[in-house]
N, C-alpha and C positions, 0 to 999 in steps of 0.2 A: 467579450471572445463566445463561443461557441461550444456547450459541451455534452459529451453523450456520453452517457452511464452506460457501460461495459459489466455481464458475468462473463469473465476467463478464467472459468474454474470450476463447475459443482462439485462441492465435497459433498459427502455422505457419513460425516463419524455417527455411533451409535445416539439414535434418540434426537438428532436435527438436523438440518438443512443448513448448507451456508453457500455462499459464495465469495467468487473475487473477482470485487467490486472496484473495477478498473477505471478512472479516467480518459480522454481524448478530448482532450484542448485544440478547436481550433484559431490557433494564432494569424498573425499580420507574416510573421514568417516560418508555416509551416504548421506541421500538428506536432503536439507533443502528447505523450501519455503519462498521468502518474501511476505507477506502478504498475506489472505488464502481465499478469494473471502466469497460468502455466501456459506453454507453446509449445510448439511442432516436435522440436526434439525432445523433449519428455514424453508425449505422447510415441516417438519412436523408442523410446529408452528409456521407462521410469524405474527403471532398477538404479542403475544406474543415477541419472542425474537427480529424483526425489529422493529416494536411498529407505530406508524401513517405517518412517514416519504417512508413505504411502498406505501401508495398512489401515492404519489406523483411521485416519482422516479419509481415504475409499475417493479420490479422486473419481471422476466419470473418462477423465482424460476426452474430452470431445474435440474432433478435429474443427468446427463451428462456433464452438466456442472462444478457440486462440483469438487472441489480438489481431495476429495477422489476417485470419482469417475475416473478422469483423470490418477493420476497418480496405479490404478492397470491395467487403459486402456494399458500404457506405458509399463507393465511388472512386476511393485513395489507390495510390499506391504503396508499396512497404516503405517506398525511399520518403515519400511526403512526412514521415515521423523525425524528426529532428532534433529529437531531443524524449526523454526518458527518464521525470523524476521520482525518485524509490524511496518509498518508507523505511526498508528494510531490507536485508538481503535474505531473508527465505524461501525455499523453494516456491511458493507458490505467489510470489509475489514478483522473482525476478526471472522464472523459467523462459517467458516470450522474451530476453533479450537477443537470443541471437537470433531471433528471426527481425531486426533491426540493426543488424552488425552497421548500418551505418550512423546509427544515433548516438548523440551527445549522453552518455546516464547520468544522471546528477545524484551524489550521495552528500551525507554527512561523512564527514572526515573521523569520525569518531567509528563509525559502522563501515567504514570500508577501512579502517586500521584493523577491527575486531572479526571481518569475514575475509579480506582479504588478505594486508600486509601483515597481519603478527596477532594472529587468533588465539587467545588462549587455549587449552585441551578439551573442556567444554564445546568450544565454538566451532573448533576444527570437526569437532562429532555432529554438534549440529549444521552448521554450513555443508552443503555440496557442492565442492568445487570447480567438476564438470560443467555447474550453473552458467562460469563465468572465460571457459575453457579459450571459449573464440576469442580472450581478449578486444573485450566491449570498451569503446573510451572513457574511462571514470574523469567526472570534471568531481573535485570533494569541496566542499564547502565548509565551513566552521561557524553556525550560525551565533550570533552574539552581540549583546550591547542594544539593539533593537527591540523592543517591545510591541508584540503582534495580542490586542485583546488578552493582555493580562499576562501572558505569557512571557518570559520576561527573553529569551535568546531566538531571534529567528531573523529571517536574511530575505528581502526581495531577490528573483533573480530575475532583475531584468536585462539581462543578457541575453533570454528566453522571449519575455516579452514582461512587460508591466502587468501585478496584477495576480504573480504569482510567487507564493513566499513559502519559504522552506523554515518549516518551527521546528524548536530541539525538540523531542519530548522522550528520552529517552527511558528505560525501564522494559520494555520486553525485547531489547536490545539493547546494547551498547549504546550505541549511535542512533534510534529510531528517531523517526524524527515524522510529525505533521505537514501535510502542505494545503495549503489555502490557496483558495485559485477564484477569481472575480469576476462572477458574470455581466455582469453592470449591475441585475438586479439586484445580486444578493450573493456574499460570499458563500463556499461551499469547502468548509476544515473540514480533507480526505486525515482522518485519526490511524489510518493503516488498523496496525493490531494495539491502540496503547488503548482499545474495549473491547471486546467480542461480539456484547449482547445490547441494545435499545432498553434493556432494566437498568442498565446500570448508570445511563443517562436519568432514567426519570421516575427512577427507585419505585417501581411499582408491581411492574411488569417480571414474572420469575423468570429468575436466571438460569436454565439448563445448568444440572450437578456436572453432565461431562462437560462443560465449556468454563465451569469455573475451573475445575479440576485442570483440563489441561495448560489452561490459559497461565495459573499458579504453576505448573510446571516447568511449563518451558520460561518462564521469565528470566531476565537475565538480573534483575535486581525486583523484588517483590512489594518491598518496603515504598519502589517507585513508581510501579506500580499501581501501588493504592493511591499516591496521592495524584495520580494523574487522575484515576477515577473519579475524586472528587472533587477537581479541579474542573474536570468537563461536564461533570453531574452542575456543579454551582453555575458553570456556564449556557449549560442548557437552561436552565433554571430561570435566568435571566429571560430569556425568550427574545432576544434580537430580533426583530421581522427581517434583517439585512443579512443574517445568517442562519445555514443547516450545517450539521455535525453529523457527517456521515462515515463508517469506519470501512474494514473493507470484505467482513465478512458476513453480517447481518442481512439476513434477507429480508426481513420488515422493513429497513433501512431503504436496499439498493430497488426494493419495490414501488416505496414510494419518492422517490427520486426519479424514475423513470415513469410513473404516472402523474410526476408535476412537470415532465418537459413539454 
């Protein structure tokens, strides 16, 4: 499967520069997005769709960075995007959903419960309901029973394409997930917001204080976030030649993937 690495939302919070690292995967059954970044509707109405968080993360809201624009620039139609696999429901990951209304949207059942069906008071504040007011076609999954590289709960989404795996990785949100994609030569493990900065993996690059604070502040389960950090750092130290670990917002990891294409 050919994979395109897209930045679907530059953000400029204090002291750092973040991206929204989205994967566009070409499969035999059509295009698949892993996350969607910010979308055209976010640019049109950021107050309603992104909420107060925009004042801290400071998205640039550039039309040319939307997945919709980049899909078309690559010569495809938006309708070619048949599936969107989400790591979680935060606005900077689902803002582009409304640009692809025909796509099936795959998410863990735990995340759908916390965001859409039965959110807690804190989750009602966190999530932006206008992001899914268009009625996306949600497909809920409960990864369990199948192990993947030491992660206990995973599910291959073979109804989309062989080699796309949804891996339960809660902590940042109630039903946060990682998504693994088999490119043929190696696996890409997109960890969403399970970690924010490459220093969490390598153990020697300094993680900006603002990022550490933000990661802790919005975590659904801080203890689980720390456990995820340890597990991912261990996997990184193994240096498996057929695995690349990436996340949603680290510009260094994004640039590395772009240079490696």
